[in-house]
Backbone atoms as SQL, in Angstrom:
CREATE TABLE atoms (id INTEGER PRIMARY KEY, chain TEXT, resi INTEGER, resn TEXT, atom TEXT, x REAL, y REAL, z REAL);
INSERT INTO atoms VALUES
  (1, 'A', 1, 'MET', 'N', 0.820, -1.191, 0.000),
  (2, 'A', 1, 'MET', 'CA', 0.000, 0.000, 0.000),
  (3, 'A', 1, 'MET', 'C', 0.867, 1.260, 0.000),
  (4, 'A', 2, 'ASP', 'N', 2.005, 1.192, 0.702),
  (5, 'A', 2, 'ASP', 'CA', 2.887, 2.361, 0.747),
  (6, 'A', 2, 'ASP', 'C', 3.454, 2.689, -0.629),
  (7, 'A', 3, 'ASP', 'N', 3.733, 1.648, -1.424),
  (8, 'A', 3, 'ASP', 'CA', 4.244, 1.892, -2.777),
  (9, 'A', 3, 'ASP', 'C', 3.211, 2.618, -3.626),
  (10, 'A', 4, 'PHE', 'N', 1.950, 2.256, -3.477),
  (11, 'A', 4, 'PHE', 'CA', 0.887, 2.928, -4.226),
  (12, 'A', 4, 'PHE', 'C', 0.773, 4.388, -3.813),
  (13, 'A', 5, 'LEU', 'N', 0.857, 4.657, -2.516),
  (14, 'A', 5, 'LEU', 'CA', 0.767, 6.036, -2.044),
  (15, 'A', 5, 'LEU', 'C', 1.952, 6.866, -2.525),
  (16, 'A', 6, 'LEU', 'N', 3.128, 6.283, -2.536),
  (17, 'A', 6, 'LEU', 'CA', 4.299, 6.989, -3.045),
  (18, 'A', 6, 'LEU', 'C', 4.190, 7.256, -4.546),
  (19, 'A', 7, 'ALA', 'N', 3.649, 6.290, -5.286),
  (20, 'A', 7, 'ALA', 'CA', 3.446, 6.493, -6.719),
  (21, 'A', 7, 'ALA', 'C', 2.405, 7.571, -6.975),
  (22, 'A', 8, 'ALA', 'N', 1.343, 7.579, -6.174),
  (23, 'A', 8, 'ALA', 'CA', 0.321, 8.615, -6.316),
  (24, 'A', 8, 'ALA', 'C', 0.891, 9.990, -5.996),
  (25, 'A', 9, 'ALA', 'N', 1.755, 10.066, -4.985),
  (26, 'A', 9, 'ALA', 'CA', 2.392, 11.341, -4.639),
  (27, 'A', 9, 'ALA', 'C', 3.295, 11.804, -5.784),
  (28, 'A', 10, 'GLY', 'N', 4.005, 10.892, -6.417),
  (29, 'A', 10, 'GLY', 'CA', 4.839, 11.240, -7.562),
  (30, 'A', 10, 'GLY', 'C', 4.020, 11.741, -8.736),
  (31, 'A', 11, 'PHE', 'N', 2.872, 11.114, -8.969),
  (32, 'A', 11, 'PHE', 'CA', 1.988, 11.537, -10.056),
  (33, 'A', 11, 'PHE', 'C', 1.442, 12.937, -9.795),
  (34, 'A', 12, 'VAL', 'N', 1.000, 13.181, -8.586),
  (35, 'A', 12, 'VAL', 'CA', 0.479, 14.509, -8.242),
  (36, 'A', 12, 'VAL', 'C', 1.585, 15.553, -8.350),
  (37, 'A', 13, 'LEU', 'N', 2.781, 15.205, -7.944),
  (38, 'A', 13, 'LEU', 'CA', 3.918, 16.121, -8.059),
  (39, 'A', 13, 'LEU', 'C', 4.240, 16.431, -9.525),
  (40, 'A', 14, 'ALA', 'N', 4.119, 15.437, -10.394),
  (41, 'A', 14, 'ALA', 'CA', 4.341, 15.664, -11.821),
  (42, 'A', 14, 'ALA', 'C', 3.273, 16.600, -12.394),
  (43, 'A', 15, 'MET', 'N', 2.037, 16.448, -11.970),
  (44, 'A', 15, 'MET', 'CA', 0.972, 17.335, -12.435),
  (45, 'A', 15, 'MET', 'C', 1.184, 18.761, -11.920),
  (46, 'A', 16, 'ALA', 'N', 1.725, 18.891, -10.730),
  (47, 'A', 16, 'ALA', 'CA', 2.033, 20.222, -10.192),
  (48, 'A', 16, 'ALA', 'C', 3.143, 20.880, -10.995),
  (49, 'A', 17, 'ALA', 'N', 4.086, 20.094, -11.474),
  (50, 'A', 17, 'ALA', 'CA', 5.159, 20.641, -12.310),
  (51, 'A', 17, 'ALA', 'C', 4.595, 21.182, -13.612),
  (52, 'A', 18, 'ILE', 'N', 3.596, 20.520, -14.156),
  (53, 'A', 18, 'ILE', 'CA', 2.941, 21.035, -15.355),
  (54, 'A', 18, 'ILE', 'C', 2.218, 22.337, -15.033),
  (55, 'A', 19, 'GLY', 'N', 1.670, 22.432, -13.826),
  (56, 'A', 19, 'GLY', 'CA', 1.024, 23.674, -13.398),
  (57, 'A', 19, 'GLY', 'C', 1.998, 24.833, -13.307),
  (58, 'A', 20, 'LEU', 'N', 3.258, 24.536, -13.011),
  (59, 'A', 20, 'LEU', 'CA', 4.281, 25.589, -12.987),
  (60, 'A', 20, 'LEU', 'C', 4.435, 26.252, -14.348),
  (61, 'A', 21, 'LEU', 'N', 4.279, 25.480, -15.401),
  (62, 'A', 21, 'LEU', 'CA', 4.348, 26.051, -16.744),
  (63, 'A', 21, 'LEU', 'C', 3.239, 27.071, -16.964),
  (64, 'A', 22, 'ARG', 'N', 2.069, 26.795, -16.403),
  (65, 'A', 22, 'ARG', 'CA', 0.948, 27.727, -16.555),
  (66, 'A', 22, 'ARG', 'C', 1.219, 29.028, -15.808),
  (67, 'A', 23, 'ILE', 'N', 1.895, 28.944, -14.688),
  (68, 'A', 23, 'ILE', 'CA', 2.243, 30.165, -13.960),
  (69, 'A', 23, 'ILE', 'C', 3.201, 31.006, -14.792),
  (70, 'A', 24, 'LEU', 'N', 4.154, 30.366, -15.417),
  (71, 'A', 24, 'LEU', 'CA', 5.138, 31.102, -16.205),
  (72, 'A', 24, 'LEU', 'C', 4.550, 31.663, -17.490),
  (73, 'A', 25, 'MET', 'N', 3.610, 30.958, -18.099),
  (74, 'A', 25, 'MET', 'CA', 3.075, 31.375, -19.387),
  (75, 'A', 25, 'MET', 'C', 1.689, 31.994, -19.298),
  (76, 'A', 26, 'GLY', 'N', 1.111, 32.081, -18.102),
  (77, 'A', 26, 'GLY', 'CA', -0.245, 32.588, -17.963),
  (78, 'A', 26, 'GLY', 'C', -0.396, 34.006, -18.468),
  (79, 'A', 27, 'PRO', 'N', -1.414, 34.261, -19.286),
  (80, 'A', 27, 'PRO', 'CA', -1.568, 35.602, -19.834),
  (81, 'A', 27, 'PRO', 'C', -2.091, 36.614, -18.820),
  (82, 'A', 28, 'GLY', 'N', -2.822, 36.161, -17.827),
  (83, 'A', 28, 'GLY', 'CA', -3.419, 37.106, -16.892),
  (84, 'A', 28, 'GLY', 'C', -3.171, 36.728, -15.456),
  (85, 'A', 29, 'ASP', 'N', -3.517, 37.664, -14.576),
  (86, 'A', 29, 'ASP', 'CA', -3.337, 37.416, -13.150),
  (87, 'A', 29, 'ASP', 'C', -4.252, 36.299, -12.648),
  (88, 'A', 30, 'ALA', 'N', -5.463, 36.238, -13.195),
  (89, 'A', 30, 'ALA', 'CA', -6.399, 35.193, -12.757),
  (90, 'A', 30, 'ALA', 'C', -5.868, 33.807, -13.107),
  (91, 'A', 31, 'ASP', 'N', -5.254, 33.678, -14.281),
  (92, 'A', 31, 'ASP', 'CA', -4.671, 32.389, -14.667),
  (93, 'A', 31, 'ASP', 'C', -3.540, 32.008, -13.729),
  (94, 'A', 32, 'ARG', 'N', -2.751, 32.981, -13.374),
  (95, 'A', 32, 'ARG', 'CA', -1.616, 32.706, -12.497),
  (96, 'A', 32, 'ARG', 'C', -2.080, 32.330, -11.086),
  (97, 'A', 33, 'ILE', 'N', -3.103, 32.996, -10.571),
  (98, 'A', 33, 'ILE', 'CA', -3.554, 32.672, -9.217),
  (99, 'A', 33, 'ILE', 'C', -4.240, 31.302, -9.196),
  (100, 'A', 34, 'MET', 'N', -4.911, 30.933, -10.274),
  (101, 'A', 34, 'MET', 'CA', -5.510, 29.603, -10.329),
  (102, 'A', 34, 'MET', 'C', -4.425, 28.521, -10.382),
  (103, 'A', 35, 'ALA', 'N', -3.356, 28.793, -11.101),
  (104, 'A', 35, 'ALA', 'CA', -2.245, 27.840, -11.136),
  (105, 'A', 35, 'ALA', 'C', -1.559, 27.773, -9.774),
  (106, 'A', 36, 'ALA', 'N', -1.457, 28.906, -9.093),
  (107, 'A', 36, 'ALA', 'CA', -0.873, 28.887, -7.747),
  (108, 'A', 36, 'ALA', 'C', -1.757, 28.099, -6.786),
  (109, 'A', 37, 'GLN', 'N', -3.063, 28.204, -6.945),
  (110, 'A', 37, 'GLN', 'CA', -3.975, 27.398, -6.129),
  (111, 'A', 37, 'GLN', 'C', -3.795, 25.912, -6.432),
  (112, 'A', 38, 'LEU', 'N', -3.574, 25.594, -7.705),
  (113, 'A', 38, 'LEU', 'CA', -3.306, 24.206, -8.076),
  (114, 'A', 38, 'LEU', 'C', -2.048, 23.703, -7.390),
  (115, 'A', 39, 'LEU', 'N', -1.018, 24.538, -7.356),
  (116, 'A', 39, 'LEU', 'CA', 0.219, 24.141, -6.692),
  (117, 'A', 39, 'LEU', 'C', 0.002, 23.959, -5.192),
  (118, 'A', 40, 'GLY', 'N', -0.777, 24.835, -4.578),
  (119, 'A', 40, 'GLY', 'CA', -1.057, 24.691, -3.150),
  (120, 'A', 40, 'GLY', 'C', -1.828, 23.414, -2.850),
  (121, 'A', 41, 'THR', 'N', -2.832, 23.144, -3.668),
  (122, 'A', 41, 'THR', 'CA', -3.623, 21.934, -3.479),
  (123, 'A', 41, 'THR', 'C', -2.790, 20.684, -3.733),
  (124, 'A', 42, 'SER', 'N', -1.960, 20.745, -4.760),
  (125, 'A', 42, 'SER', 'CA', -1.085, 19.608, -5.060),
  (126, 'A', 42, 'SER', 'C', -0.073, 19.392, -3.935),
  (127, 'A', 43, 'GLY', 'N', 0.442, 20.483, -3.403),
  (128, 'A', 43, 'GLY', 'CA', 1.381, 20.364, -2.290),
  (129, 'A', 43, 'GLY', 'C', 0.745, 19.719, -1.074),
  (130, 'A', 44, 'VAL', 'N', -0.499, 20.104, -0.793),
  (131, 'A', 44, 'VAL', 'CA', -1.218, 19.488, 0.326),
  (132, 'A', 44, 'VAL', 'C', -1.420, 18.000, 0.068),
  (133, 'A', 45, 'ALA', 'N', -1.824, 17.661, -1.164),
  (134, 'A', 45, 'ALA', 'CA', -2.062, 16.249, -1.488),
  (135, 'A', 45, 'ALA', 'C', -0.780, 15.433, -1.374),
  (136, 'A', 46, 'VAL', 'N', 0.322, 15.971, -1.886),
  (137, 'A', 46, 'VAL', 'CA', 1.592, 15.245, -1.820),
  (138, 'A', 46, 'VAL', 'C', 2.024, 15.053, -0.371),
  (139, 'A', 47, 'LEU', 'N', 1.915, 16.104, 0.434),
  (140, 'A', 47, 'LEU', 'CA', 2.317, 15.977, 1.838),
  (141, 'A', 47, 'LEU', 'C', 1.446, 14.986, 2.593),
  (142, 'A', 48, 'LEU', 'N', 0.143, 14.985, 2.320),
  (143, 'A', 48, 'LEU', 'CA', -0.740, 14.024, 2.987),
  (144, 'A', 48, 'LEU', 'C', -0.416, 12.595, 2.565),
  (145, 'A', 49, 'LEU', 'N', -0.169, 12.382, 1.270),
  (146, 'A', 49, 'LEU', 'CA', 0.177, 11.039, 0.799),
  (147, 'A', 49, 'LEU', 'C', 1.504, 10.569, 1.376),
  (148, 'A', 50, 'LEU', 'N', 2.492, 11.458, 1.382),
  (149, 'A', 50, 'LEU', 'CA', 3.791, 11.081, 1.950),
  (150, 'A', 50, 'LEU', 'C', 3.702, 10.855, 3.456),
  (151, 'A', 51, 'GLY', 'N', 2.896, 11.676, 4.139),
  (152, 'A', 51, 'GLY', 'CA', 2.725, 11.495, 5.580),
  (153, 'A', 51, 'GLY', 'C', 2.101, 10.159, 5.919),
  (154, 'A', 52, 'LYS', 'N', 1.125, 9.755, 5.122),
  (155, 'A', 52, 'LYS', 'CA', 0.478, 8.462, 5.349),
  (156, 'A', 52, 'LYS', 'C', 1.410, 7.299, 4.974),
  (157, 'A', 53, 'ALA', 'N', 2.135, 7.459, 3.867),
  (158, 'A', 53, 'ALA', 'CA', 3.003, 6.370, 3.402),
  (159, 'A', 53, 'ALA', 'C', 4.187, 6.146, 4.337),
  (160, 'A', 54, 'THR', 'N', 4.756, 7.235, 4.859),
  (161, 'A', 54, 'THR', 'CA', 5.940, 7.100, 5.705),
  (162, 'A', 54, 'THR', 'C', 5.611, 7.044, 7.189),
  (163, 'A', 55, 'GLY', 'N', 4.384, 7.359, 7.546),
  (164, 'A', 55, 'GLY', 'CA', 3.996, 7.343, 8.950),
  (165, 'A', 55, 'GLY', 'C', 4.518, 8.541, 9.725),
  (166, 'A', 56, 'ALA', 'N', 4.748, 9.646, 9.026),
  (167, 'A', 56, 'ALA', 'CA', 5.265, 10.861, 9.672),
  (168, 'A', 56, 'ALA', 'C', 4.114, 11.846, 9.885),
  (169, 'A', 57, 'PRO', 'N', 3.614, 11.958, 11.110),
  (170, 'A', 57, 'PRO', 'CA', 2.483, 12.858, 11.350),
  (171, 'A', 57, 'PRO', 'C', 2.845, 14.334, 11.201),
  (172, 'A', 58, 'ALA', 'N', 4.129, 14.669, 11.249),
  (173, 'A', 58, 'ALA', 'CA', 4.532, 16.070, 11.081),
  (174, 'A', 58, 'ALA', 'C', 4.207, 16.568, 9.682),
  (175, 'A', 59, 'LEU', 'N', 4.270, 15.691, 8.684),
  (176, 'A', 59, 'LEU', 'CA', 3.935, 16.098, 7.321),
  (177, 'A', 59, 'LEU', 'C', 2.472, 16.462, 7.190),
  (178, 'A', 60, 'ILE', 'N', 1.628, 15.800, 7.949),
  (179, 'A', 60, 'ILE', 'CA', 0.199, 16.112, 7.912),
  (180, 'A', 60, 'ILE', 'C', -0.044, 17.501, 8.498),
  (181, 'A', 61, 'ASP', 'N', 0.674, 17.849, 9.554),
  (182, 'A', 61, 'ASP', 'CA', 0.555, 19.187, 10.126),
  (183, 'A', 61, 'ASP', 'C', 1.031, 20.257, 9.145),
  (184, 'A', 62, 'VAL', 'N', 2.100, 19.971, 8.441),
  (185, 'A', 62, 'VAL', 'CA', 2.614, 20.916, 7.441),
  (186, 'A', 62, 'VAL', 'C', 1.606, 21.066, 6.301),
  (187, 'A', 63, 'ALA', 'N', 0.949, 19.980, 5.925),
  (188, 'A', 63, 'ALA', 'CA', -0.061, 20.042, 4.873),
  (189, 'A', 63, 'ALA', 'C', -1.232, 20.931, 5.289),
  (190, 'A', 64, 'LEU', 'N', -1.638, 20.831, 6.528),
  (191, 'A', 64, 'LEU', 'CA', -2.726, 21.685, 7.005),
  (192, 'A', 64, 'LEU', 'C', -2.317, 23.148, 7.014),
  (193, 'A', 65, 'LEU', 'N', -1.082, 23.426, 7.377),
  (194, 'A', 65, 'LEU', 'CA', -0.577, 24.794, 7.351),
  (195, 'A', 65, 'LEU', 'C', -0.528, 25.322, 5.921),
  (196, 'A', 66, 'LEU', 'N', -0.101, 24.502, 4.977),
  (197, 'A', 66, 'LEU', 'CA', -0.061, 24.907, 3.579),
  (198, 'A', 66, 'LEU', 'C', -1.466, 25.191, 3.044),
  (199, 'A', 67, 'ALA', 'N', -2.443, 24.397, 3.447),
  (200, 'A', 67, 'ALA', 'CA', -3.825, 24.637, 3.022),
  (201, 'A', 67, 'ALA', 'C', -4.334, 25.968, 3.564),
  (202, 'A', 68, 'LEU', 'N', -3.968, 26.280, 4.787),
  (203, 'A', 68, 'LEU', 'CA', -4.370, 27.557, 5.375),
  (204, 'A', 68, 'LEU', 'C', -3.726, 28.721, 4.639),
  (205, 'A', 69, 'LEU', 'N', -2.455, 28.608, 4.324),
  (206, 'A', 69, 'LEU', 'CA', -1.764, 29.665, 3.586),
  (207, 'A', 69, 'LEU', 'C', -2.342, 29.847, 2.191),
  (208, 'A', 70, 'ALA', 'N', -2.712, 28.777, 1.539),
  (209, 'A', 70, 'ALA', 'CA', -3.309, 28.869, 0.201),
  (210, 'A', 70, 'ALA', 'C', -4.647, 29.595, 0.262),
  (211, 'A', 71, 'ALA', 'N', -5.413, 29.382, 1.314),
  (212, 'A', 71, 'ALA', 'CA', -6.682, 30.097, 1.465),
  (213, 'A', 71, 'ALA', 'C', -6.439, 31.585, 1.672),
  (214, 'A', 72, 'PHE', 'N', -5.416, 31.940, 2.424),
  (215, 'A', 72, 'PHE', 'CA', -5.096, 33.348, 2.628),
  (216, 'A', 72, 'PHE', 'C', -4.644, 34.017, 1.328),
  (217, 'A', 73, 'VAL', 'N', -3.893, 33.308, 0.519),
  (218, 'A', 73, 'VAL', 'CA', -3.443, 33.859, -0.761),
  (219, 'A', 73, 'VAL', 'C', -4.640, 34.163, -1.656),
  (220, 'A', 74, 'THR', 'N', -5.590, 33.257, -1.690),
  (221, 'A', 74, 'THR', 'CA', -6.776, 33.477, -2.508),
  (222, 'A', 74, 'THR', 'C', -7.580, 34.664, -2.001),
  (223, 'A', 75, 'ALA', 'N', -7.750, 34.759, -0.704),
  (224, 'A', 75, 'ALA', 'CA', -8.490, 35.882, -0.134),
  (225, 'A', 75, 'ALA', 'C', -7.777, 37.201, -0.401),
  (226, 'A', 76, 'ALA', 'N', -6.464, 37.207, -0.317),
  (227, 'A', 76, 'ALA', 'CA', -5.706, 38.423, -0.594),
  (228, 'A', 76, 'ALA', 'C', -5.820, 38.818, -2.062),
  (229, 'A', 77, 'PHE', 'N', -5.849, 37.841, -2.954),
  (230, 'A', 77, 'PHE', 'CA', -5.985, 38.141, -4.374),
  (231, 'A', 77, 'PHE', 'C', -7.355, 38.739, -4.675),
  (232, 'A', 78, 'VAL', 'N', -8.381, 38.186, -4.068),
  (233, 'A', 78, 'VAL', 'CA', -9.734, 38.677, -4.322),
  (234, 'A', 78, 'VAL', 'C', -9.915, 40.083, -3.761),
  (235, 'A', 79, 'LYS', 'N', -9.317, 40.352, -2.613),
  (236, 'A', 79, 'LYS', 'CA', -9.468, 41.656, -1.967),
  (237, 'A', 79, 'LYS', 'C', -8.522, 42.720, -2.518),
  (238, 'A', 80, 'SER', 'N', -7.533, 42.342, -3.309),
  (239, 'A', 80, 'SER', 'CA', -6.546, 43.311, -3.775),
  (240, 'A', 80, 'SER', 'C', -7.163, 44.225, -4.826),
  (241, 'A', 81, 'PRO', 'N', -6.762, 45.494, -4.822),
  (242, 'A', 81, 'PRO', 'CA', -7.290, 46.403, -5.847),
  (243, 'A', 81, 'PRO', 'C', -6.695, 46.054, -7.206),
  (244, 'A', 82, 'VAL', 'N', -7.523, 46.168, -8.218),
  (245, 'A', 82, 'VAL', 'CA', -7.099, 45.845, -9.571),
  (246, 'A', 82, 'VAL', 'C', -6.976, 47.133, -10.354),
  (247, 'A', 83, 'ASP', 'N', -5.855, 47.312, -11.032),
  (248, 'A', 83, 'ASP', 'CA', -5.652, 48.501, -11.853),
  (249, 'A', 83, 'ASP', 'C', -6.586, 48.467, -13.050),
  (250, 'A', 84, 'ALA', 'N', -7.007, 49.622, -13.485),
  (251, 'A', 84, 'ALA', 'CA', -7.889, 49.697, -14.649),
  (252, 'A', 84, 'ALA', 'C', -7.178, 49.241, -15.917),
  (253, 'A', 85, 'GLU', 'N', -5.860, 49.419, -15.975),
  (254, 'A', 85, 'GLU', 'CA', -5.096, 49.026, -17.149),
  (255, 'A', 85, 'GLU', 'C', -5.016, 47.513, -17.290),
  (256, 'A', 86, 'ARG', 'N', -5.076, 46.790, -16.194),
  (257, 'A', 86, 'ARG', 'CA', -4.924, 45.336, -16.229),
  (258, 'A', 86, 'ARG', 'C', -6.192, 44.639, -16.698),
  (259, 'A', 87, 'GLN', 'N', -7.330, 45.320, -16.650),
  (260, 'A', 87, 'GLN', 'CA', -8.591, 44.674, -17.016),
  (261, 'A', 87, 'GLN', 'C', -8.740, 44.590, -18.456);
């Protein structure tokens, strides 16, 4: 079962790497923040899978902290003033 969880974590990590390309090539701020949310969610998933596979409960705590930070980033993006030129 641990091998499956490690393989799933590797797959999710590979998908997050593809999301990095979207951050670099994203035409707008909304595209970039959605890709950053993907990275945050992927990071949480990878940490949870690795925490379960290795039996390290500290990784689960770090995953919860990362999820909280990702929520704050989204809230800050929504509340930030948008320039008229960027629209």
